[in-house]
N, C-alpha and C positions, 0 to 999 in steps of 0.2 A: 769178167767172171764167167766160167764155163757153166754149161747146163746143169751138170751134176751138183756143182757147188750151190747154184741158185736154188735147186730143188731141195737140197739139204737145209739151206737157209730158210726156205718157205715152210719146211716142216718144223724147224727149230723155233720159229717165231711164236706159233700158237702154244707150243710146249712151254716156252719161256713165260708166256702169259699166264698159263696155268700155275706155274711155280710162283709167279708174282702174286696171283690171286690167293693162293694158299698162304703165302707169307703175310699178306695183308690181313687175312682172316685170323691167323695165329696172333698177330700183333693186337688185333681188336679184342680177341679173347683175353689176352694178358692184361689189356687195359681195363676190361670189364671186371676181372678178378680183383683188380686194385681199387675198384670202386668207381671207375669212370662210367658216366652214363652214355648210352647210345644216342647219337645225335638224331633228333627227329627231323622230318621234312615238313616244310610248309607248302601250301598251295591248295587249289580247289580240287573237288572230286573226292573228298574223304569218304571211304566206304566203311561198313560195319564189320571190318576184320580187325583183329588185334594181334600184337606180338608182345612177347614178354620183354621187360626191361630189367637188366641186372640190378641187384641191390634192393629188391622188394618194392620198387616203384610201381605205380599203376600202369597197366598195359596201354600202349598208345594205339590210336586208330591208324590204319594204313591208308596211304594216298594211292589211288589207282593211277598207273602210268602205262601207256601203250607204246610199243616199239614195233615198227614195221620192218620186216626182213626183206633183203634184196634178192634172195634166191632161196632154194631149198637149204636146210641146215648143212653147214660145212665148216671147215677148219677156221674160216674167218669169224665164225660165231662162237668159238670155243669158250671164251671168257663169259659170254652171256649165259650159256647153258650151265657152266660150272657154278656160277653165282646163283642161278635159279635153283639148281639141285641142292646146293648147300644152305639155301635160305638166307643168303647175305643181303638180298634186296629187302626182304621183310625185316631183317635186323636193323635196316636203315629207315624203316617206316614206309617202304614202297611195295605195293602189290603190283608187280610187273606182269603185263599181259602182252604176249607176242602175237603179232598179226602175221600170218603166213604169207609167203610170196604169192602174188597173183600176176598172171600175164596180162590182165586187163587193166590194172591200175598200179602205178609205180609208187614206191615209198615216198618219193619226192612230192607227188600229188597228194598223198594222204597227209603228209606233214604240212604242206603249204596251205591245205584246206582245213586244217585243224582236226582231221580224222585220226591222227596219230600224234603223240607228243614228240617222239623222236623216231628216226629211221636209219637204215643203213643205205648209203648211196655211194656215189663216186664223184671224183673231181669233174669228169666230163658232164655228168648229169647236173651238177651244181651250176656249172657255167651255162648250160642250156636253159636251166630254170631262170637264171638271171636275165638271159636274153629275151625271154618271152614275158617278163614282168611278174613271175611267180617265184620270188627268191626264197631260198633256204640257206642256212648258214652251217658250215662244218664246225662242229664243236669239239671234235677229236679225230685224229688220224688213227684208225685201228692198226694199220701197218705203216711203218715209216718209209717204205719204198714200194715202187711199183713191182708187182710180181706177176704180171700178165705177159702173154706171148701169143703169137700166131703159130698154129701148128698144122702139120699135114701128116698123113700116114707115111711111115718110112717106106712102104712099098709103092708109094705114088710116084717116086722119082722127082718130086718137087723138093729140092734140097736147100733152096734159098729164096728170099722174098722176091727176087726178080723173076723167078720161075712162075710166080702166081699171076702174071699177066694173062688175061683171057680166061682165067679159071673162075670157079663158082665159090663165093664166100658165103658162109652161113652166119647171118647177122641176127641181132635182137631188136632191130627197128629203131635204133637211136639215130638222130640226124647227123651226128658227127662221124659215124663209123666209116663211111666211104672216103671222106677226106683224110682221116688219119691213116687208114689202111693204104690208101693210094700213095700218101707221102712216104710210108715205109717202103713200099715197092720201088718208088722212084729213087729213094736214097740208096737202094741196092743196085741201081742201074736199069730198072725196068721202066715201063711207060706209066704204070699206075692204073691200068685199065682192067677191070674185072667185073663180074656179074655179082650183085649183092641181092641175096634172097633172105627174107625174114623167116626164121625157123618157127615152127609150131611144135617141134619135138626137141628132146635133149640134143645139145650141140654135138657131143661125142657120139651119140647114136647115129646122128645124121652123117657124121664123118665116116664112121666105121661101115655104114651101109652104102657108102659111095654116092649119097645124094648130093654131097658138097665136096669141094676139094680142100678147103681150109677153113679154120675158125679161130676166133680170138677167145682165149680161156685164161683162167688163173692157174699159174704153175703149182700153187699150193693145194689145189683141189683136183681139177680134171686131169692134170698130167700125172699126179700121184695115183689117182684112181685108174688111169690107163695102164700104168706100170703094174699095179696089182693084178690087173686083168690080163696082163701079157700083151697088151697092144703097144707096138713100137711106133714112136712118133719122131718127126723132125720138129725141133723147137726153135722158134725165132723170137727171143725176148725183145719186146718192142723198144726198150731203151737202148738196145744195141744198134738201132737204125735211125738215129737222129731225133728221137723223141725224148724230151726232157723228163727226168725222173719226177714222179709226183706221188701224192698220197692216195691210196685206194685199197680197201674201201674206207669210207668215212662215216662217222656218226653225225647226223644232221638234225637240226631243229629249225622251226620257223622264227622269224624276227619277233613275232607276237609271243611265242612261247618263251623266248629268252627274256622278254620284258616282263611278262606276267608271272612266270613260274621259275625264277632263277634258282630257288632252293632245290628244285627237283633235279637240276643238272650239275650238282656238285661232284668233285673228283673222287676217284676210287683207288686206282692203282698206279704205281710209278716204277720206272726202270732206274737202276742205279746210274747216277750221273746225268740222267735226262728223264724228265717226267713223261710217263706214258701219254700218248695222244698229242704231244706238242707239235705245232705246225710252224713252218718258217715261211717268210714272205717270198723267198726265192722260188720255192716249189709252187707257190700260188700265182706266180707271174710267168714262169717258164713254160710249163705245159699248157695252161689256159690260153696264153698268147699264141702258142703253136697251133692249137685247133682253130682259133679265130683267124689266124693268117692262112690256114688251109681252106678257109671258106666252109667250115663244117658246122657252123652254128647260125641259125636264122632267128630273126625276131618274130613277134606274133603275126606280122603281115607277110612273112616269108622272105624278107630281105636279109642278106648276109650281114652279120654283126662283126665289126672290126675292132671295137673298143668297149671295155666294160670295167667297172670298178672292182678289181680282183680282191682288194683289201676288205671289201664288205662281205666276201664269200666265206670267210673263216674267222674264228675267234679262239683265243686261248684263255678266255675269261674264266672258264670252269675248270681249268687245269692248274691254276695258281696255288 
């Protein structure tokens, strides 16, 4: 698939999600007019907020739920913000609170320590969490395919991954980055040797100011943003260079949350022919094993991990 097609696809996915969200809302409204009750949610943390229930029934108390974001608001979060703006969480008995992205603490840590009920994460992060004994579980795939890529400025002359040998990569501090990026460069014929620096500023700003030579971004966000600003890029989709396709980003919850509050995690929207968020075993074995084989994940003692129970890292329980 060429870059233009991939970019169009990455735009279409959130747009399709909005359409599906609206369709679900209209269905719910039609059911309400026919006398169907809105399903309440069970669980701890009930607050003194209320929402109206069709048919003249008494208003129900809302259950507070927190969701930790993985980045500043972007196209991957479209469905969350649409549902908030339309009041659909409240219609289901949930008072959703968004926890903004923080560079000092990841959504995975907030979820695994009980500071957030759910969060937005990635396959790589979920694998790394399991390796250090702080497991989280992917409860839905927000996007069914990987839409990330390594990018360089078109003016840089770095036109393929093998050109990135010896260059400066702007990373975000994850332990698996160097191994995965190195593998991509090697698959294109390079040595896989480069300098990895952890950024304290926006990745695209660092790239445009020539503080770094390349960066790993989402095609559906940073690349589209660059196009709108007239910034020309060379784009290397990572799945074009030996990396197995995988789900990212993901909605995650802790094992304790799944056991204690299953009613908070019920399904919402579906794609025709395939339920939204569904995850397959193949995707959860291919890419995770790739990053383990690359030596990109260590355990809590700093030793490389070569085997993990991938099937424990995801569930379709709340999508049935």
